[in-house]
C-alpha positions in Angstrom: -40.3 -2.7 -95.8 -41.6 -5.6 -97.2 -41.6 -7.3 -94.3 -43.1 -4.4 -92.2 -45.9 -4.6 -93.9 -46.3 -8.0 -93.9 -46.2 -8.3 -89.8 -48.1 -4.9 -90.5 -51.2 -6.7 -92.2 -51.2 -9.5 -89.5 -51.4 -7.2 -86.7 -54.4 -5.8 -88.3 -55.8 -9.2 -89.1 -55.1 -10.1 -85.5 -56.9 -7.0 -84.2 -60.0 -7.6 -86.5 -60.2 -11.3 -85.3 -60.1 -9.7 -81.7 -62.6 -7.4 -82.4 -65.2 -10.1 -84.3 -65.0 -12.3 -81.2 -65.7 -9.3 -79.0 -68.4 -8.3 -80.9 -69.9 -12.2 -81.2 -69.0 -12.6 -77.0 -71.5 -9.2 -76.5 -74.4 -10.6 -78.9 -73.8 -14.0 -77.0 -77.2 -14.1 -75.0 -77.6 -16.6 -71.7 -80.9 -17.7 -70.8 -81.7 -18.9 -67.5 -84.4 -21.5 -67.4 -86.1 -22.6 -64.2 -88.4 -25.7 -64.2 -90.0 -27.7 -61.5 -89.0 -31.2 -60.8 -88.0 -32.1 -64.1 -85.0 -34.1 -63.4 -86.3 -37.2 -64.4 -87.1 -35.7 -67.8 -83.2 -34.2 -68.7 -82.5 -36.4 -71.7 -85.6 -34.7 -73.2 -84.9 -31.4 -72.2 -81.2 -31.1 -73.3 -82.0 -32.6 -75.9 -84.3 -29.3 -76.7 -82.2 -27.3 -75.3 -79.2 -28.8 -77.8 -81.4 -28.3 -80.6 -82.7 -24.7 -80.0 -78.8 -23.5 -79.2 -78.0 -25.1 -82.8 -80.7 -23.2 -84.3 -79.9 -20.1 -83.0 -75.7 -20.1 -81.8 -75.8 -16.6 -80.3 -78.1 -18.3 -77.1 -77.1 -20.4 -74.6 -79.7 -22.3 -72.5 -78.7 -22.4 -68.6 -81.7 -25.2 -67.1 -81.8 -25.0 -63.4 -84.5 -27.5 -62.3 -86.1 -26.7 -59.0 -87.6 -29.2 -56.1 -91.4 -28.2 -55.8 -91.1 -27.5 -52.2 -88.7 -24.6 -53.3 -90.2 -23.4 -56.3 -92.5 -20.5 -54.8 -89.9 -19.5 -52.4 -87.0 -19.2 -54.1 -88.7 -17.7 -57.5 -90.3 -14.7 -54.9 -86.6 -14.1 -53.7 -85.7 -14.3 -57.8 -87.9 -11.9 -59.3 -87.3 -9.3 -56.5 -83.7 -9.1 -57.4 -81.6 -7.3 -60.6 -80.6 -10.2 -62.1 -83.5 -13.2 -61.6 -84.2 -16.0 -64.4 -85.2 -15.4 -67.5 -88.1 -17.9 -68.0 -89.7 -19.4 -65.1 -91.6 -22.6 -64.9 -94.7 -22.1 -62.3 -98.3 -23.2 -61.4 -101.4 -20.5 -62.7 -102.0 -19.5 -59.1 -98.7 -18.4 -58.1 -98.2 -16.8 -61.1 -100.9 -14.7 -60.5 -99.6 -13.3 -57.5 -96.2 -12.4 -58.8 -98.6 -10.4 -61.9 -100.6 -8.5 -58.6 -97.2 -7.5 -57.6 -96.7 -6.2 -60.6 -92.8 -8.9 -61.1 -94.0 -9.9 -64.3 -93.4 -8.7 -68.3 -96.9 -9.0 -69.9 -97.4 -11.6 -72.7 -98.7 -10.5 -75.8 -102.0 -12.8 -77.0 -100.8 -12.9 -80.3 -98.1 -15.3 -79.4 -100.2 -17.4 -77.6 -102.2 -18.0 -81.0 -101.5 -21.9 -81.3 -102.6 -22.8 -77.9 -106.1 -23.7 -76.9 -107.8 -20.7 -76.2 -109.9 -22.0 -73.4 -106.6 -22.4 -71.4 -104.7 -19.2 -72.3 -108.4 -17.2 -71.0 -108.0 -19.1 -67.8 -104.7 -18.1 -67.5 -106.0 -14.4 -68.1 -105.2 -12.2 -64.9 -107.2 -8.7 -65.2 -107.4 -9.2 -68.5 -103.8 -9.5 -69.6 -101.7 -12.7 -69.9 -98.4 -12.7 -67.9 -97.9 -16.6 -68.6 -97.3 -18.8 -71.5 -99.2 -22.6 -71.1 -96.7 -25.4 -71.2 -99.0 -28.7 -70.0 -102.1 -29.7 -68.0 -103.7 -32.5 -66.2 -107.7 -32.8 -65.8 -109.7 -35.5 -63.7 -111.7 -37.7 -64.6 -114.0 -40.0 -62.9 -113.0 -44.0 -62.8 -115.6 -45.8 -61.8 -116.1 -49.8 -61.1 -118.8 -50.9 -63.8 -120.0 -53.9 -62.4 -121.3 -52.4 -58.7 -122.7 -49.7 -61.0 -124.5 -52.5 -63.0 -125.7 -54.3 -59.8 -127.3 -51.1 -58.9 -129.9 -51.4 -61.6 -129.1 -47.6 -62.3 -128.4 -47.0 -66.5 -127.6 -44.1 -66.8 -124.5 -42.5 -64.8 -124.0 -39.7 -63.7 -122.7 -36.5 -64.7 -123.3 -33.8 -62.2 -123.4 -33.7 -58.2 -127.0 -33.6 -58.1 -127.4 -36.7 -60.5 -124.6 -38.5 -58.2 -126.5 -37.4 -55.0 -129.5 -38.6 -56.3 -128.4 -42.1 -57.4 -126.5 -42.5 -53.8 -129.1 -44.8 -51.9 -130.2 -46.9 -54.7 -126.8 -47.6 -55.3 -125.6 -48.6 -51.4 -128.8 -50.4 -51.4 -128.4 -52.3 -54.1 -124.7 -52.9 -54.0 -123.8 -52.2 -50.3 -121.4 -49.8 -51.4 -120.9 -45.8 -51.2 -121.7 -43.9 -54.3 -118.4 -42.0 -53.6 -116.2 -40.6 -51.2 -115.9 -37.1 -51.6 -112.7 -35.7 -49.7 -114.4 -31.9 -49.3 -112.1 -30.8 -46.6 -109.1 -31.3 -48.5 -107.8 -28.3 -49.4 -109.9 -26.4 -51.9 -112.2 -29.3 -52.8 -115.4 -27.6 -51.8 -114.4 -24.1 -52.8 -114.0 -25.7 -56.3 -117.0 -27.5 -56.3 -119.1 -24.2 -55.5 -117.2 -22.7 -58.4 -118.5 -25.2 -60.6 -122.0 -23.9 -59.0 -121.1 -20.3 -60.8 -120.1 -19.6 -56.9 -116.3 -18.1 -56.5 -116.9 -14.4 -54.8 -117.0 -14.6 -51.0 -120.2 -12.8 -50.7 -121.8 -15.2 -52.4 -120.8 -18.4 -50.0 -124.1 -17.9 -48.4 -126.1 -17.5 -51.0 -129.1 -20.0 -51.8 -127.4 -21.7 -54.4 -124.1 -22.0 -51.6 -126.9 -23.2 -49.5 -128.3 -26.0 -51.2 -124.7 -27.2 -52.3 -123.9 -27.8 -48.4 -127.3 -29.2 -47.6 -127.0 -31.6 -50.4 -123.7 -32.9 -48.6 -125.5 -32.6 -45.2 -128.1 -34.8 -46.3 -126.2 -37.5 -47.8 -124.0 -37.6 -44.7 -126.7 -37.6 -42.2 -128.5 -40.4 -44.1 -125.1 -42.3 -44.3 -125.0 -42.4 -48.1 -121.1 -41.4 -47.8 -118.7 -42.7 -45.8 -118.5 -40.8 -42.3 -114.8 -40.2 -43.4 -115.8 -37.9 -46.4 -115.1 -35.0 -43.4 -111.1 -36.5 -43.1 -109.8 -38.2 -45.7 -107.6 -37.1 -48.5 -107.6 -38.4 -52.2 -105.7 -41.0 -51.4 -107.5 -42.5 -48.9 -110.6 -42.6 -51.3 -108.6 -44.1 -53.8 -107.6 -47.2 -51.1 -111.4 -47.6 -50.6 -111.9 -47.4 -54.3 -109.7 -50.0 -54.6 -111.2 -52.3 -51.6 -114.5 -52.2 -53.6 -116.0 -50.4 -50.6 -116.9 -47.0 -53.2 -118.3 -47.2 -56.9 -117.1 -43.3 -58.4 -113.8 -42.1 -57.9 -112.6 -38.8 -58.9 -108.9 -38.2 -60.0 -106.6 -38.8 -62.4 -105.6 -40.7 -65.4 -102.5 -41.7 -63.6 -104.2 -43.0 -61.1 -105.3 -46.2 -63.2 -101.9 -47.4 -62.8 -101.8 -47.2 -59.3 -105.1 -49.5 -59.3 -103.7 -51.4 -62.0 -100.9 -52.7 -59.7 -102.7 -52.6 -56.1 -106.0 -54.0 -57.0 -105.9 -56.0 -59.9 -109.2 -57.5 -59.9 -110.4 -53.9 -59.3 -109.1 -53.0 -62.2 -110.5 -55.7 -64.2 -113.9 -54.3 -63.3 -113.1 -50.3 -64.1 -114.2 -48.0 -66.6 -113.4 -44.0 -67.2 -115.7 -41.7 -68.0 -115.7 -37.1 -68.1 -115.6 -36.0 -64.9 -118.5 -34.5 -62.4 -119.5 -30.9 -62.9 -122.0 -28.6 -61.6 -124.6 -26.5 -63.5 -122.3 -24.5 -65.4 -120.8 -27.3 -67.1 -117.5 -26.2 -66.6 -114.2 -28.8 -65.9 -111.3 -28.4 -63.5 -108.2 -28.6 -64.7 -104.2 -28.1 -63.6 -102.1 -26.2 -65.4 -98.2 -25.9 -65.3 -97.1 -22.6 -67.3 -93.8 -20.1 -67.8 -93.4 -17.2 -66.6 -90.9 -14.1 -67.8 -89.7 -11.4 -64.5 -90.2 -8.1 -65.6 -86.4 -7.3 -64.7 -85.3 -10.6 -66.8 -82.4 -9.6 -68.7 -83.4 -11.7 -72.1 -87.0 -11.2 -72.2 -87.3 -11.4 -75.8 -85.0 -14.8 -75.8 -86.9 -16.1 -73.5 -90.3 -15.9 -75.2 -88.9 -17.3 -78.0 -87.1 -20.2 -76.3 -90.3 -21.0 -74.2 -92.7 -20.6 -77.9 -89.8 -22.9 -79.4 -90.3 -25.8 -75.6 -94.2 -25.7 -76.1 -94.4 -26.2 -79.8 -96.6 -28.8 -80.8 -94.1 -31.5 -81.4 -92.2 -31.1 -78.4 -95.2 -30.8 -76.2 -96.6 -34.4 -77.8 -93.0 -35.8 -77.0 -93.5 -34.9 -73.2 -97.4 -36.1 -73.2 -96.2 -39.5 -74.6 -94.0 -40.0 -72.1 -96.0 -38.5 -68.7 -99.6 -38.7 -69.9 -100.1 -35.3 -69.3 -102.1 -32.9 -71.7 -100.7 -30.6 -73.8 -101.8 -27.0 -74.5 -100.8 -26.5 -77.9 -103.9 -27.0 -80.1 -101.9 -28.7 -82.8 -100.7 -31.2 -80.7 -104.4 -31.8 -79.4 -105.6 -32.8 -82.8 -103.2 -35.7 -83.0 -104.4 -39.3 -82.8 -103.0 -39.7 -79.5 -105.8 -37.8 -78.2 -108.1 -39.5 -80.4 -106.8 -43.1 -79.1 -109.7 -45.5 -77.2 -107.9 -48.6 -77.9 -107.3 -49.2 -74.2 -108.4 -47.7 -70.2 -105.4 -45.5 -70.4 -105.3 -44.2 -73.7 -109.7 -43.5 -73.2 -108.9 -41.5 -70.1 -106.0 -39.3 -71.3 -108.4 -38.7 -74.7 -111.2 -37.5 -72.2 -109.2 -35.6 -70.1 -108.0 -33.8 -73.3 -111.2 -33.3 -74.4 -112.4 -31.9 -71.1 -109.9 -28.5 -71.2 -112.2 -27.1 -74.3 -114.8 -26.1 -71.3 -113.0 -24.8 -67.9 -114.0 -21.5 -67.7 -115.4 -19.8 -65.7 -111.7 -20.8 -63.8 -111.6 -20.2 -60.3 -109.3 -17.2 -59.1 -106.9 -18.1 -56.0 -106.6 -15.3 -53.9 -103.6 -14.2 -52.0 -105.1 -16.0 -49.0 -106.9 -18.7 -50.5 -105.3 -21.1 -48.1 -106.9 -19.5 -44.7 -110.1 -19.4 -46.8 -109.6 -23.1 -47.8 -109.5 -24.0 -44.2 -112.2 -21.9 -43.1 -114.4 -23.4 -45.4 -113.5 -26.5 -44.5 -114.3 -25.7 -41.2 -117.8 -24.5 -42.1 -118.2 -27.9 -44.0 -117.3 -30.1 -40.8 -119.5 -27.9 -38.6 -122.8 -28.5 -41.3 -122.0 -32.1 -41.6 -121.6 -32.7 -38.1 -125.4 -30.5 -37.6 -123.4 -28.6 -35.2 -125.3 -25.5 -36.6 -127.5 -24.8 -39.1 -126.5 -24.4 -43.0 -127.7 -20.8 -43.2 -126.1 -19.4 -39.7 -122.4 -21.4 -40.3 -122.6 -19.8 -43.8 -123.3 -16.1 -42.6 -120.7 -16.8 -39.8 -118.3 -17.9 -42.8 -118.7 -15.0 -45.4 -118.4 -12.5 -42.4 -114.9 -14.1 -41.1 -114.0 -14.2 -44.6 -114.9 -10.8 -45.4 -112.5 -9.7 -42.3 -109.4 -11.2 -43.8 -109.5 -10.1 -47.2 
């Protein structure tokens, strides 16, 4: 009888252990994370994932890194299924399109109290939040200080109008162009219009818009910007800067390394300042963020891990590896963003300060590529003097309103 009770106790214990194991497995959550082109930083990512899993033993993070070229296509297909990733790394423009389709989970604004509020404000869609910011980049003005000194001009231009105003004197005194505006590359002209407070299609033929197009037409017709301004990309403009043919170049701080490696003598003459603005005074930035699909299985855990991945410590570590700008307010207070010891550090510090003034931010539309194409065609028509500014913009507005 005694042996029977011992055996019975043993069986009951096994059943109890099995039940505990089943309950534990039932509580285990697997959060699927998709990032864009972060494979080069796998050591950093896995370190954060391991640390989080150690603190949250009932959560496992399944990380999938997606190539940039496939990000939007794969995400669009995934969010329509019943089992999408729990957390997806995207850009704000595509995130807004998904929010418009009703496929994203709304984020409570209180959850983002630790982030730069200008960035948070820029991520809103219809006054609601569907994104968690990760990191940002913001172009600065790179310029040839020796050529600028030769021009006899004392004050650096801060606005497009000031840059246009000094272009003639600068070219006459140095033989170099003030800059090469790549105004038919992607949404460059649309972003310039936004800096003048113009973001609605109905205003693309306003007096203010006409003055912006007229400014570039005058510069082009007078030969004060290169003929290639209506065809070149920012990479080709950078080559012109490295050849000493233009004085000012707008681009990310990362381009300084390219200048240093490919044109060391020009690098020695290079300095940086804040990006050129319009009368509204805001800066352009690019942000990478995370979204949680509405059909995700583990939304609570996904948000918790996302806030861990984007906390001050982890953002700052990523920034030191890549030179991106943190979006976490505490990280932005670090001396890393207040260092002017060398040119790269100075550029980084200027970029970081620029995210404190980024609204009103341009809102991308569903048919933004077609809008950009038609705006760029109007730029070429106007600069090549094939039609008047007023006629070209009136025609542009009618055409864009037809495709909305």
